[in-house]
Structure formats: C-alpha cells, structure tokens
C-alpha positions in Angstrom: -135.7 -9.5 47.3 -136.9 -12.2 44.9 -134.4 -14.8 46.1 -134.8 -17.8 48.4 -132.0 -16.5 50.6 -133.8 -13.2 51.1 -137.1 -14.9 52.2 -135.2 -17.4 54.4 -133.3 -14.6 56.2 -136.4 -12.5 56.5 -138.4 -15.4 57.9 -135.7 -16.1 60.5 -135.6 -12.4 61.6 -139.4 -12.4 61.8 -139.5 -15.5 64.1 -136.6 -14.2 66.3 -138.3 -10.8 66.7 -141.7 -12.3 67.4 -140.3 -14.7 70.0 -138.4 -11.9 71.7 -141.5 -9.7 71.9 -143.6 -12.5 73.1 -141.2 -13.3 76.0 -140.8 -9.7 76.9 -144.5 -9.0 76.9 -145.4 -12.1 79.0 -142.7 -11.1 81.5 -143.9 -7.6 81.9 -146.6 -8.4 84.4 -144.4 -10.9 86.3 -147.3 -13.4 86.6 -147.3 -17.1 86.3 -147.2 -18.7 82.9 -150.8 -19.9 83.1 -152.1 -16.4 84.1 -150.0 -14.7 81.4 -151.8 -12.4 78.9 -151.3 -14.7 76.0 -153.7 -13.0 73.6 -151.9 -9.6 74.1 -148.5 -11.2 73.9 -149.3 -13.1 70.7 -150.8 -10.0 69.2 -147.7 -8.0 69.9 -145.5 -10.8 68.6 -147.5 -11.1 65.3 -147.4 -7.3 64.8 -143.6 -7.2 65.4 -143.1 -10.1 62.9 -145.1 -8.2 60.3 -143.1 -5.1 60.8 -139.9 -7.1 60.5 -141.0 -8.4 57.1 -142.1 -4.9 56.0 -138.7 -3.5 57.0 -137.0 -6.2 55.0 -139.1 -5.4 52.0 -138.3 -1.7 52.3 -134.6 -2.4 52.5 -134.9 -4.9 49.6 -131.4 -6.3 49.5 -130.7 -7.6 52.9 -130.3 -11.3 52.3 -128.6 -12.0 55.6 -127.2 -12.8 57.9 -129.7 -15.3 59.3 -128.9 -18.0 61.8 -127.9 -20.4 59.0 -125.8 -17.9 57.1 -122.4 -16.3 57.2 -121.9 -12.6 56.9 -121.1 -11.8 53.3 -117.4 -11.5 52.7 -116.4 -13.4 55.9 -114.4 -16.5 55.4 -114.5 -19.2 57.9 
C-alpha cells in the first residue's frame, strides 16, 4: 500500500471507474451533450473514484494490474 506501484494502479482504476460512470450517467437521459446533466454526472464520477480508492486501501495489497502493468507472474 505504501508503494508507487500501488498508487499508480489505484489512480488508474479510479480514473477508469470515474470515466465509465460519467459516460453512463450522461447517457441515461439520452439527451444532447450540451443538455446533459453534467453536475450530476461529475458528482457520481467523483464519488465512484473515491470509492475505488477506498476499496484499494481496504484490500491493501492490490498493486495491479493497471493499464501500464502486466499481471504478476505472467511472462510476455
């Protein structure tokens, strides 16, 4: 939990989660991008990113895999 790899992987997970939630929440009303409920979408995205970080802290030893990492033990 106190390694650079842990925080890098956790940060990547938080960004991926937030982006997915934002896209999903903006698409729920099926409105134009200008009329989308940005405040609600950003609020949900931020909350999901925080939850992702809290889950990573609870697990404590999940260093990866992030987008820039290989699964531990996999060669290639």
